[in-house]
C-alpha positions, 0 to 999 in steps of 0.5 A: 446543499450537499448531495449525499448517496448511500451504497450499503447493502443493510436496509437499517442503515440505509433508512436510518443514515437517510433520515439523518440526512434528511433532517438536516437543512444543509444536506440532500439525500438523492438516493441510495442503493444496497451494491454498487453495480446498482448505485453506479446506475443511479448516480449517473443520472444524478452524481453527488457531492459525497458518497456514504460506502460501506465496505463488504457488499455484494457484486462488488466490494467497497474498496474495489468500487472507491478506487473504481470511482477515484480514477474515473469521476473522483468524488469524496467518500467517506467509508462507513463499516464494521470492519474499520472497527475492527481491522485498522488495515481495512481503514488504512487501504479505504484512506490509502486508495482516495476515501476522505473520511472513515466511519467506525459503525459498531456490528450491534447497537447500531441504532443507539449509535446512531442516536447518540454520538453517531449522528453528529459524527456522521453529519460533521463527516459529510459536510466536511467531506463537501468542502474537500477538493479529491483528485484522481489517484495518480497511481490508478489513473492512465497519466501515471502510465503517460508519464512512466519512466524506467529505473535508469533515468532515477540510477544509471545501470552498472555492467555486473564487471564494473560493481565493486564488490563489497568489503564487509560482510553485512547482509542487506535484505530489500522487499518489494510489495504491492496489492496485498502486501500490508498485510503480508509484510506483517507476515513476514515480519513476524515470522523473522527474529529481532536480530536480522540484518537490515529490512529495506522496504518498498510498499506500495503507498501514498504520502502520509500513510507510510509513516502509520504503516511503519508504527503499526508494524512496530508495535505488531512485530518484534523488529524496530520498524520506521519510516527511512529518512535520507542519511539515515544508517541501517542498522542489524534488527532495523527494519526501513519502510520508505516514504510515500511520494519519494524514492528511497536508495541504499548507499554505501560508504566504508563499511556502512550503508545507509538510505538515500532518499529523493524526489523523482520521476514515476518508476514502472508507474509508482513513487517509491518504486521496488526497482529504484530499491533493488538496483540500488541494493544491487550497485551497494550490496551486492552479492550481500544481499538477499531479495524478496519480491511479495504480493503484488500488481504490475511489474515493478521491482521484475527489473530491479531483482534481475540486477540484484540477481546478475550483482549475486544477490540470492532473491527469493518470490512469494507463490501464487498459492499465498498471493493476493495478487501474483502480478509482480512475482510472476514478471520476476520470475519470468525474467529469470531474477528469482531463485526460489519460489515459496509460499509467503509463511516460508520465505523468513525460513529460507532467508535464516537458512541462507543468514546461516550459511 
């Protein structure tokens, strides 16, 4: 039998889903709790095979609890929330953080939903999750820190006086983001016109999710957004998202810029790494580049942005006021890699000012 634990602040949801589980011979409900703090205390006495987890709860939100479990005691987790139906970004973050499935429950008519297609959906999801093999998230686990590498191992540094001056006036905009970046990038791109120079982006995200993220941006913005591929030539009006699990670099051949996508170690605890992208832009685009570092935890991008500044690029950082996490921008600012600091909504305007010069 598959043991199940429910974490949901709705007593009605706990009761109704609990009854569904108890009526299936292959499933066993071993407990429930209205918040993650109490849930963790209960589960330590009898850890479940599968956890049903809500998103919005008191004391700790479901996404934070999901990441905590996937780092400390990886367990198949199904996110079950009305939020996931209304905000696909929440569902994407849950899946990227280790959830094996996401079920959208309606905000109204819960009983009707559970008495019809919802019962089959929940039962099937639990049974599938019970067979899933989950592992610690590599970008959260301590292992990633122990095996961390610097950007030098992917791309040796080049002294400023050794950089070859660009033979083309064409600009390239390089952007790095992490925690909170998916929503920030949506707003950022929405404020830029579609005839902008090519934009290359590293958003910390596991493999398989960057393609869906690129498709979403392609739908909700006026830009042509694609997941970056090896040897892809950069074109104006196009946005290139680094594929999860790979490093993405910008290279130059003659007057053309193109992408190089390759394997490699975690750099600054990430793959793709903003440091790798930024250094490649420093070496290939030089003073024709514009760098942008947005919300994110950690220091990935600070070293690469300093390389860009040394090569003559103009760099912007998102201000603390608009950041979800003021980690990556703060570190880049501290290292002297940033020319100007602006709120997220103001950065696109500043980029357009630079392009008009």
